[in-house]
Backbone as a chain_set.jsonl record, in Angstrom:
{"seq": "MKPNRQDTETQQTEAENALFRAVISLRSATECRNFFRDLCTPAELQALVDRWQVVELLEQGLTYRKIHDLTGVSVTTIGRVARFLTDGFGGYRTAIDRTTAPDSPISH", "coords": {"N": [[6.418, 6.713, 13.984], [8.754, 9.661, 13.9], [11.257, 9.22, 16.86], [12.151, 11.94, 17.696], [10.404, 13.566, 17.724], [8.011, 15.473, 18.294], [5.15, 15.798, 18.415], [1.55, 15.851, 19.631], [-1.086, 13.165, 19.459], [-3.01, 14.468, 18.194], [-1.859, 16.338, 16.334], [-0.458, 14.061, 14.897], [-2.123, 12.965, 13.526], [-3.688, 14.987, 12.399], [-1.649, 15.268, 10.066], [-1.635, 13.175, 9.212], [-4.411, 13.19, 7.915], [-3.981, 15.366, 6.413], [-1.91, 14.016, 3.942], [-3.434, 11.998, 3.052], [-5.617, 13.422, 2.456], [-4.42, 14.986, -0.151], [-3.23, 12.863, -0.938], [-5.798, 11.062, -2.211], [-7.174, 13.32, -3.578], [-5.67, 12.949, -6.453], [-6.219, 12.347, -9.727], [-5.32, 10.009, -12.027], [-3.304, 7.3, -12.704], [-1.217, 8.175, -13.463], [-0.871, 10.732, -12.304], [-1.025, 9.669, -9.52], [1.633, 8.538, -10.07], [3.754, 10.665, -9.959], [3.439, 11.934, -8.227], [4.216, 10.419, -6.144], [6.797, 9.465, -6.691], [7.735, 12.248, -5.874], [6.859, 12.012, -3.561], [8.315, 9.848, -2.185], [11.328, 8.191, -1.878], [13.477, 6.125, -3.986], [13.316, 3.529, -3.12], [11.997, 3.793, -0.898], [9.558, 3.711, -2.4], [9.76, 1.17, -3.492], [9.33, -0.507, -2.064], [6.331, 0.315, -1.393], [5.387, -0.667, -3.547], [5.89, -3.508, -3.941], [4.747, -4.645, -1.759], [1.635, -4.207, -2.169], [2.183, -6.195, -4.701], [2.513, -8.023, -3.561], [0.908, -8.534, -2.01], [-1.567, -8.862, -4.323], [-0.438, -11.361, -4.985], [-0.755, -12.9, -2.874], [-4.099, -13.126, -3.129], [-4.465, -14.462, -5.205], [-4.009, -17.08, -4.189], [-0.915, -18.013, -3.949], [1.534, -19.799, -2.272], [3.523, -18.384, 0.692], [6.546, -18.953, -0.117], [6.434, -18.855, -2.567], [5.641, -16.766, -3.728], [7.657, -15.147, -2.605], [9.573, -16.208, -4.177], [8.926, -15.34, -6.996], [9.006, -12.628, -6.338], [10.951, -11.72, -4.642], [10.56, -10.471, -2.149], [11.281, -10.747, 1.225], [10.027, -13.845, 3.611], [9.529, -12.801, 5.963], [8.227, -10.151, 5.265], [6.341, -10.912, 3.79], [4.653, -12.185, 5.237], [3.572, -10.095, 7.022], [2.264, -8.953, 5.573], [0.181, -10.548, 4.345], [-1.233, -10.682, 7.202], [-1.762, -8.016, 7.479], [-3.79, -8.291, 5.898], [-5.688, -9.947, 6.464], [-6.242, -9.484, 9.563], [-6.326, -6.929, 9.666], [-6.711, -3.281, 9.065], [-8.345, -3.128, 6.534], [-8.331, -1.068, 4.714], [-6.38, -2.787, 2.93], [-8.352, -4.749, 1.444], [-10.271, -2.907, 1.078], [-9.001, -1.482, -1.759], [-8.651, -3.962, -3.389], [-11.123, -5.018, -3.419], [-12.429, -2.397, -4.924], [-10.628, -1.767, -6.779], [-10.166, -4.456, -8.247], [-13.011, -4.869, -9.084], [-15.813, -5.677, -10.909], [-16.837, -3.344, -12.815], [-15.371, -1.346, -12.548], [-13.557, 1.709, -12.674], [-11.147, 1.98, -12.737], [-10.214, -0.454, -12.434], [-8.225, -3.722, -13.661]], "CA": [[6.393, 8.099, 13.858], [9.9, 9.35, 14.629], [11.335, 9.6, 18.577], [12.713, 12.605, 18.317], [8.983, 13.961, 16.902], [7.378, 16.29, 19.64], [4.04, 16.111, 17.811], [0.891, 15.1, 19.697], [-1.196, 12.407, 18.256], [-4.682, 14.929, 17.353], [-1.397, 16.69, 15.212], [-0.528, 13.533, 13.974], [-3.673, 12.701, 12.677], [-4.442, 16.301, 11.39], [-0.943, 15.659, 9.374], [-2.211, 11.974, 7.836], [-4.914, 13.649, 6.836], [-3.396, 16.482, 4.86], [-0.977, 13.356, 3.179], [-4.974, 11.23, 2.477], [-6.344, 14.108, 1.596], [-3.646, 15.083, -1.226], [-3.576, 11.389, -2.473], [-7.441, 11.127, -2.858], [-7.479, 14.502, -4.772], [-4.982, 12.79, -7.581], [-7.196, 11.867, -10.51], [-5.097, 8.98, -12.69], [-2.196, 6.574, -12.545], [0.023, 9.153, -13.768], [-0.887, 11.815, -11.16], [-0.271, 9.239, -8.718], [2.711, 7.805, -9.918], [4.524, 11.397, -10.358], [2.96, 12.653, -6.569], [4.832, 9.29, -4.747], [7.939, 9.846, -7.199], [8.139, 13.202, -5.405], [7.01, 12.12, -1.887], [9.437, 8.986, -1.872], [12.692, 7.739, -2.031], [12.945, 4.916, -4.881], [13.405, 2.264, -2.311], [10.501, 3.44, -0.252], [8.487, 3.367, -3.443], [9.778, 0.121, -4.533], [8.72, -1.069, -0.775], [5.276, -0.169, -1.368], [5.281, -1.813, -4.911], [5.762, -4.516, -3.653], [3.439, -4.882, -0.726], [0.943, -4.609, -3.292], [1.92, -6.969, -5.581], [2.088, -9.305, -2.55], [-0.895, -8.474, -2.014], [-2.672, -9.659, -5.357], [-0.299, -13.035, -5.378], [-1.502, -13.617, -2.012], [-5.133, -13.008, -3.406], [-3.974, -15.308, -6.177], [-3.478, -18.317, -3.199], [-0.151, -18.868, -3.875], [2.508, -19.786, -0.862], [4.712, -17.179, 0.678], [7.73, -19.127, -1.072], [6.2, -18.842, -4.288], [5.803, -15.228, -3.789], [9.6, -15.053, -2.453], [10.301, -16.927, -5.416], [8.606, -14.217, -7.808], [9.524, -10.804, -6.321], [12.12, -11.544, -4.091], [9.913, -9.897, -1.108], [11.112, -11.394, 1.762], [8.625, -14.065, 3.912], [8.548, -12.347, 7.0], [6.997, -9.239, 5.071], [5.189, -10.959, 2.978], [3.663, -13.185, 6.456], [3.429, -9.389, 7.866], [1.339, -8.314, 4.537], [-1.096, -11.464, 5.091], [-1.821, -10.876, 8.692], [-2.68, -7.18, 7.422], [-4.449, -8.318, 4.938], [-6.752, -10.286, 7.629], [-6.688, -8.724, 10.753], [-5.488, -5.22, 9.475], [-7.661, -2.179, 8.831], [-9.764, -3.335, 5.901], [-7.383, -0.672, 3.741], [-6.116, -3.367, 1.787], [-9.577, -5.025, 0.951], [-10.925, -1.895, 0.257], [-8.697, -1.345, -2.656], [-8.953, -5.031, -3.653], [-12.317, -5.048, -4.257], [-12.532, -1.505, -5.656], [-9.457, -2.127, -8.893], [-10.938, -5.696, -9.245], [-15.398, -4.048, -9.404], [-16.273, -5.351, -13.111], [-17.426, -1.889, -13.229], [-14.073, -0.22, -11.712], [-13.051, 2.38, -13.616], [-9.504, 1.629, -12.281], [-9.902, -1.997, -12.693], [-6.888, -3.898, -14.586]], "C": [[7.916, 8.388, 14.79], [9.984, 9.756, 16.099], [11.404, 10.406, 18.965], [11.517, 13.331, 18.271], [8.18, 14.338, 18.341], [5.926, 16.036, 18.889], [2.436, 14.663, 18.989], [0.091, 13.978, 18.867], [-2.519, 13.246, 17.923], [-2.878, 15.755, 16.348], [-0.658, 15.519, 14.331], [-1.654, 13.225, 12.984], [-3.911, 14.072, 11.593], [-2.938, 15.946, 9.949], [-1.116, 14.382, 8.458], [-2.853, 12.101, 7.311], [-4.782, 14.336, 6.081], [-2.746, 15.427, 3.889], [-2.71, 13.005, 2.412], [-5.364, 11.818, 1.479], [-5.649, 14.629, 0.178], [-3.635, 13.949, -2.159], [-4.983, 11.464, -2.756], [-7.723, 12.523, -3.829], [-7.064, 14.083, -6.211], [-6.507, 11.893, -8.457], [-6.796, 10.931, -11.395], [-3.72, 8.39, -11.839], [-1.417, 7.542, -13.1], [0.068, 9.831, -12.654], [0.009, 10.989, -10.068], [0.798, 9.095, -8.48], [3.995, 9.37, -9.661], [4.126, 11.862, -8.653], [4.014, 11.437, -5.764], [6.029, 9.323, -5.982], [8.571, 10.554, -6.491], [8.321, 12.876, -4.388], [8.136, 11.141, -1.277], [10.717, 8.661, -2.338], [12.816, 6.204, -3.441], [12.534, 3.535, -4.224], [12.531, 2.272, -1.372], [8.897, 3.391, -0.985], [8.494, 2.082, -3.632], [8.971, -0.981, -3.212], [7.22, -1.316, -0.852], [4.523, -0.964, -2.794], [4.987, -2.869, -4.695], [5.25, -5.578, -2.556], [2.513, -4.977, -1.669], [0.861, -5.883, -4.003], [2.155, -8.283, -4.721], [0.887, -9.707, -2.122], [-2.29, -9.247, -3.148], [-1.792, -10.724, -5.32], [-1.031, -13.426, -3.916], [-3.269, -13.982, -2.044], [-5.189, -14.675, -4.222], [-4.247, -17.216, -5.512], [-2.124, -18.582, -3.74], [0.776, -18.668, -2.56], [3.467, -18.591, -0.605], [6.193, -18.089, 0.059], [8.159, -18.9, -2.365], [6.463, -17.778, -4.514], [7.02, -14.97, -3.574], [9.707, -14.987, -4.201], [10.126, -15.676, -6.557], [9.078, -12.977, -7.315], [10.124, -10.628, -5.214], [12.13, -10.508, -2.661], [10.481, -10.994, -0.19], [9.46, -12.254, 3.066], [8.287, -13.351, 4.996], [7.762, -10.912, 6.354], [6.242, -9.998, 4.501], [3.949, -11.712, 4.027], [3.102, -11.281, 7.026], [2.08, -8.876, 6.702], [-0.097, -9.312, 4.546], [-1.897, -10.8, 6.568], [-2.452, -9.69, 8.293], [-3.816, -7.361, 6.53], [-5.897, -9.066, 5.103], [-7.044, -9.866, 8.309], [-6.091, -7.791, 10.406], [-7.003, -4.527, 9.622], [-8.568, -2.161, 8.152], [-9.187, -2.43, 4.913], [-7.082, -1.491, 2.243], [-7.358, -4.271, 0.917], [-10.175, -3.861, 0.162], [-9.934, -1.579, -1.145], [-8.634, -2.628, -3.159], [-10.098, -5.213, -4.646], [-12.79, -3.709, -4.806], [-11.773, -1.204, -7.206], [-10.154, -3.571, -9.192], [-12.73, -5.637, -9.444], [-14.917, -4.669, -10.848], [-16.529, -3.921, -13.434], [-16.805, -0.774, -12.902], [-13.99, 0.214, -12.8], [-12.103, 2.024, -13.627], [-9.2, 0.162, -12.138], [-8.775, -2.685, -13.832], [-7.5, -3.718, -15.926]], "O": [[8.27, 7.811, 15.819], [9.112, 10.448, 16.626], [11.085, 10.585, 20.14], [11.634, 14.094, 19.23], [7.857, 13.55, 19.23], [5.627, 17.064, 19.496], [2.355, 13.436, 19.055], [0.452, 13.775, 17.707], [-3.275, 12.563, 17.232], [-3.086, 15.391, 15.191], [-0.259, 15.811, 13.204], [-1.747, 13.358, 11.764], [-4.21, 14.091, 10.398], [-3.219, 16.393, 8.837], [-0.85, 14.392, 7.256], [-2.81, 11.608, 6.184], [-5.319, 14.205, 4.981], [-2.942, 15.804, 2.734], [-3.123, 13.633, 1.437], [-5.522, 11.481, 0.306], [-6.47, 14.683, -0.738], [-3.845, 13.852, -3.368], [-5.253, 12.09, -3.781], [-8.541, 12.515, -4.749], [-7.696, 14.534, -7.166], [-7.4, 11.177, -8.004], [-7.812, 10.575, -11.993], [-3.236, 8.798, -10.783], [-0.344, 7.02, -12.797], [1.023, 9.62, -11.907], [1.16, 11.252, -9.719], [1.319, 9.27, -7.379], [5.092, 9.077, -9.185], [5.148, 12.122, -8.018], [4.539, 11.791, -4.709], [5.559, 8.216, -6.245], [9.712, 10.227, -6.161], [9.405, 13.067, -3.836], [8.76, 11.384, -0.244], [11.0, 9.063, -3.467], [11.892, 5.391, -3.473], [11.718, 2.705, -4.627], [12.126, 1.224, -0.868], [7.758, 3.191, -0.562], [7.418, 1.57, -3.94], [8.249, -1.953, -3.431], [6.681, -2.395, -0.605], [3.474, -1.594, -2.92], [3.943, -3.367, -5.116], [5.312, -6.806, -2.499], [2.53, -6.102, -2.169], [-0.146, -6.59, -4.021], [1.993, -9.416, -5.173], [0.193, -10.709, -1.953], [-3.352, -9.827, -2.922], [-2.482, -11.608, -5.827], [-1.894, -14.303, -3.943], [-3.773, -14.817, -1.293], [-5.784, -15.693, -3.867], [-4.55, -18.216, -6.164], [-2.13, -19.748, -4.134], [0.791, -17.625, -1.906], [4.061, -17.963, -1.481], [7.021, -17.225, -0.227], [9.204, -18.792, -3.007], [7.339, -17.48, -5.327], [7.597, -14.46, -4.534], [9.85, -14.106, -5.049], [11.136, -15.098, -6.959], [9.626, -12.256, -8.148], [10.004, -9.547, -4.637], [13.109, -9.946, -2.17], [10.308, -12.151, -0.573], [8.391, -11.704, 3.328], [7.103, -13.125, 5.245], [6.724, -10.565, 6.918], [5.075, -9.7, 4.757], [2.749, -11.807, 3.769], [1.972, -11.336, 7.512], [1.013, -8.463, 7.158], [-1.228, -8.859, 4.726], [-3.099, -10.558, 6.685], [-3.666, -9.718, 8.496], [-4.73, -6.538, 6.488], [-6.883, -8.974, 4.371], [-8.23, -9.541, 8.258], [-4.988, -7.727, 10.949], [-8.045, -4.992, 10.084], [-9.597, -1.559, 8.459], [-9.476, -2.911, 3.817], [-7.323, -1.181, 1.076], [-7.19, -4.415, -0.294], [-10.484, -3.838, -1.03], [-10.847, -1.285, -1.916], [-8.298, -2.166, -4.249], [-10.181, -5.42, -5.857], [-13.889, -3.908, -5.322], [-12.154, -0.683, -8.254], [-10.65, -3.79, -10.297], [-13.418, -6.506, -9.979], [-14.022, -4.311, -11.614], [-16.306, -3.542, -14.584], [-17.238, 0.378, -12.885], [-14.21, -0.414, -13.836], [-11.816, 1.536, -14.72], [-8.119, -0.308, -11.786], [-8.556, -2.041, -14.859], [-6.801, -3.78, -16.937]]}, "num_chains": 1, "name": "protein.A"}
């Protein structure tokens, strides 16, 4: 949260929930792409894409150095992604499981 924001924790949670409801209302990759292109700057969107790519490469067992060489993502960011992949809130794992399941309509 920005330091000059005066939102209470409840207000912040409500604002996050509104955003998350908007995201889950989207029905296709095209709709998501358009939403995120409207929502994010190109750099912000690239950072999100980079982190998701790091997740996929970590899942393949690649080393931090190899991931850095392939993506240009800093080793610090790769380490942060790896930490949240194993000890985070479970969001990465849920998305991985749902997008790689053989019967998933959104699998690769």
